[in-house]
N, C-alpha and C positions, 0 to 999 in steps of 0.2 A: 527560517523566517516567516511572517505571517502578512497578504497581501491578500487586501477585498479586490476580487474575481472580474473584472466588468465582464458579466455577463448575468442576465435574467437567474434570479433564482425559480425555478422550473414544480412541479411537484410531481417531481417521481420518484419512485416506491424501490425500501428497501430489495422488495422483491423483481425488480426488473436490473437490480448486477446480475450481467452476467462476469465470463470467466475467458481469458485468452493466454495462449503459454506463444509466444513467436511474430504477433501481427509488427507491422511494422510501425515506429514513429505517426504518432495522432497528431495534429492539429493541439499545440496547449495554451493553455490561458496564462500560465506557469511553468516555469521549470526552473530547477537547482542542479547548477550540474555541480561531480565530487569527486576528489582522487582520493581514496580510501586503502594505501600500502599496495597502490601498487591495479587497484579495481578502479576502475572507470565508473563511476555512477549517475544516469540524467532519472533529478526526478519530477514526476509532471501533472502535474494538477490538468485532468484534462473539464473542467465543471465539475460534475456530482462526481466525479469518480478519476482514479488516476490510470499512469502508467510508468515502470518503473524500466531502465534500460541498466541493463550490466555487461560491461566489457576486460574481461578479465586471459592475458595472453591468449588472446587469440579466440575465444574461449566468448562467444554473446547472449546475454540470455532477453526476452525480452516479454511482461505479466502485464497482464492489462486487466482493470476491474471496473466496467463502467457497466451503461445503458449503452447495449453493441445493437442494433436495428439488425435486424435477422435474425442475429444472435440463433444458437439450436444450444447455446452447455451456460448452466446457466450456475449462479455461483455454485459451485460444492466447496462443502464442510470442507476437506479433508481431498490432499490430489500428493501422488509422492509419482518424482517422474526421473529421470538422465538424462543429462544433455552433455552430450561428454563425454567425462574426465568426473563429473561436475552432478550431484547430486541437491537439485530440487523438490525444496519441502513447502506447503502451500495448505494453512488452517482460514476458516472462513466461521467468526456469531455472529448471532443476532443477538443484542438484548433490547427487552424493549424495555423504556425506564418511565417511572413515576413524572408529570412533568415539572415536579422542586429537583428532582433528583438527572432530569434529563441533561437541564439551565445548567447545574452543580456542575456534573464529568464534562458538558464542553465548554466553561471557560476553564476547566482543568486540565485539558487538554487540550485547546488552544494555546493555552501557556505554555503548557509542558515543550510544546513543537518550539510555538518562535522562538524561544530563549535559547534553542541545540541552535549548534552550531550546524549541524548532519535535519536539521528535519527543514519541512517546509510545509504549510498550512494557507487555505484558501480559503474563507469566508463567502456568504453571497450580503449584495445589497440590499439592505430589508427587511432584513431575517439572524439578526443579533450570534442565531445556534443551529444557524447549516453551513455546516463548513463538510469542507475536506482537507485530512493532515497525514503524512508524510513522516516518516524518521525511520533511517536508515543508521548501522557500525556491522562495525569490522568487530569478530571475535575471531581469532585466526586464520584460518586456511575458508573463514565460511562467510559471507556477506549475509546481514541477516535485516528486514523491513518491515517493519507496520505502518497500519496507514489504520484509520477512522473516519467513513462518510454516517454523518449526519443527515435522518429527516426527520425538523422538527417539528412533520403535523402528522407523525406517526408517532414521534417520544421513541426512533430508532434509531441506536446506532452502528450501525456493520461493521466490526474489526475483522483483519485480516495479517496474517503472518504467516512471512515469508524467510526460509532459509534455502541458499547456493551458496555450494562450493566443494571441494575439495572430499570424498568420501572419510569421513572418519570411523577408523577399524578402530574396531575393539587391540587391545595388544595381544598377540602370543603368550600361550602360558604354555609353562615348563615343564618338564615332568621332575618331580626331586628324586 
């Protein structure tokens, strides 16, 4: 789903994004509610940021990547945590692209997410390459989501990948 967000694009920077786990739901400019094989997922656009809420079998996870006033937790390169019986893994990277590469990548990502039944993207009025996009999928006992936060004034794209779910166990080896 692709939407135009009803808020002006402000000069935020990729470096202003912070990460938080366990925050209460924040006011959303757009959201998509999904059921993925027993897992309830809500994708939320918070302007130049996102929040994903996951609820399955009584276990709840809330991930927020946003410009959070007063936050002391910058966007980490990676995080691994345990949430009840789940494993949570988060990774982030910042891509700096040339002007033409940035525009092409922005169009490619928006097309991918807009046409996907489990995708939500929001563009900002006045800047066709300023957007936030989320895409979620279920893989076995885990839920994965990817996000993209575009900053055209810097030609930077913040890309995150999160995996939450049942712990992946190695098969036991039996001696012969």
